[in-house]
C-alpha positions, -999 to 999 in steps of 0.1 A, spaced: 0 0 0 27 26 7 43 18 -26 9 25 -43 6 58 -24 41 68 -34 33 59 -70 2 81 -70 20 109 -54 49 108 -80 23 107 -108 6 137 -94 39 155 -91 48 147 -127 14 158 -139 15 191 -119 50 199 -133 37 194 -169 7 216 -161 28 244 -146 49 245 -178 17 245 -199 1 273 -178 33 294 -179 30 292 -217 -6 300 -217 -1 330 -195 26 343 -219 3 338 -249 -26 355 -229 -5 385 -222 2 388 -260 -34 383 -270 -48 407 -243 -22 434 -252 -32 432 -288 -70 424 -289 -86 439 -258 -100 474 -265 -109 486 -231 -79 503 -215 -88 495 -179 -96 459 -187 -66 455 -207 -43 468 -180 -59 445 -154 -58 414 -175 -23 421 -188 -11 425 -152 -28 392 -142 -13 374 -173 23 387 -167 21 380 -130 9 345 -136 37 339 -161 64 352 -138 50 333 -108 51 300 -127 83 306 -147 108 295 -119 88 263 -110 85 255 -148 122 257 -153 136 243 -120 107 219 -111 107 234 -76 88 236 -53 73 201 -54 45 184 -36 14 202 -23 27 237 -29 33 229 -66 -3 216 -68 -16 248 -54 5 267 -79 -12 248 -107 -47 257 -94 -46 291 -78 -31 314 -106 -55 301 -133 -84 304 -110 -76 341 -101 -71 347 -139 -106 332 -146 -121 354 -118 -104 385 -132 -119 376 -166 -153 376 -151 -146 410 -135 -135 426 -169 -153 408 -197 -183 395 -177 -198 361 -183 -183 354 -218 -173 317 -224 -136 321 -219 -135 328 -181 -161 301 -175 -142 274 -194 -110 283 -177 -126 282 -143 -142 248 -150 -108 233 -159 -92 249 -129 -118 235 -105 -114 200 -121 -77 203 -115 -83 212 -79 -102 180 -75 -76 159 -92 -46 174 -75 -58 186 -41 -89 165 -34 -126 168 -33 -129 190 -2 -105 216 -17 -124 215 -50 -157 221 -32 -142 249 -11 -127 266 -43 -161 261 -61 -180 278 -33 -154 306 -31 -155 312 -68 -193 313 -67 -193 339 -40 -167 360 -59 -185 358 -92 -219 366 -75 -203 396 -59 -188 407 -92 -222 404 -109 -239 423 -81 -214 451 -82 -216 455 -120 -254 455 -120 -254 482 -93 -226 503 -107 -199 493 -82 -177 479 -110 -174 493 -145 -191 472 -171 -170 456 -198 -162 478 -228 -188 470 -254 -161 465 -281 -148 435 -260 -182 419 -255 -202 427 -286 -216 397 -305 -212 417 -338 -174 421 -336 -153 393 -349 -124 398 -325 -147 392 -295 -158 359 -310 -122 348 -319 -109 357 -284 -136 341 -264 -139 309 -285 -101 306 -287 -99 305 -249 -128 281 -247 -112 256 -271 -79 260 -254 -96 250 -221 -114 222 -237 -82 208 -252 -65 210 -218 -95 192 -202 -95 165 -229 -57 160 -226 -61 156 -188 -89 131 -192 -67 111 -216 -38 111 -192 -60 100 -163 -75 71 -183 -42 60 -196 -29 59 -160 -59 39 -149 -53 15 -178 -17 10 -169 -25 3 -133 -51 -22 -143 -27 -39 -167 0 -41 -140 -25 -55 -115 -36 -82 -141 0 -91 -147 7 -94 -110 -24 -116 -106 -13 -139 -134 22 -141 -121 9 -152 -87 -15 -177 -102 14 -191 -122 37 -193 -91 9 -212 -72 4 -237 -99 41 -243 -101 
């Protein structure tokens, strides 16, 4: 049992390192896209700050592989979650922030456990509800119409691009998890066959 636990921990550490490198690249790409395609000056500054900060925060772990363990798992989850919430606060309820938040909460469950995922889900719901209430009542500026209009092609491209990027990440994770399960089942079957062969001998 301890060996199995160690194997699960090693697999999660390996997965989290790959995800940190991927998210560092995504934050760098996001900074480029936000700087070029977002029209609202206030929203552009905020999201650009979030993207650059996320990239710098993940750059050292992506290169060195440190820290490891639980802290690395939180580094995978927290920066993208904050970026998704910042997206809700700047461009509202477009598809991109929602897709990113969905993937982030799924990662929280995979790397940190069900309780942490539920806690982050509740916290996100409270934050998004507060953002919505403040926008409705004038406490936060509404998104620039040029960034949310359904009649502007750039808005479609940006929102749909983030959505498909999140879906691709989600699909890749599901494939990795299923492959891990299949390998574990294959090893268990081989071990069972080996024991049965040893008993017959």
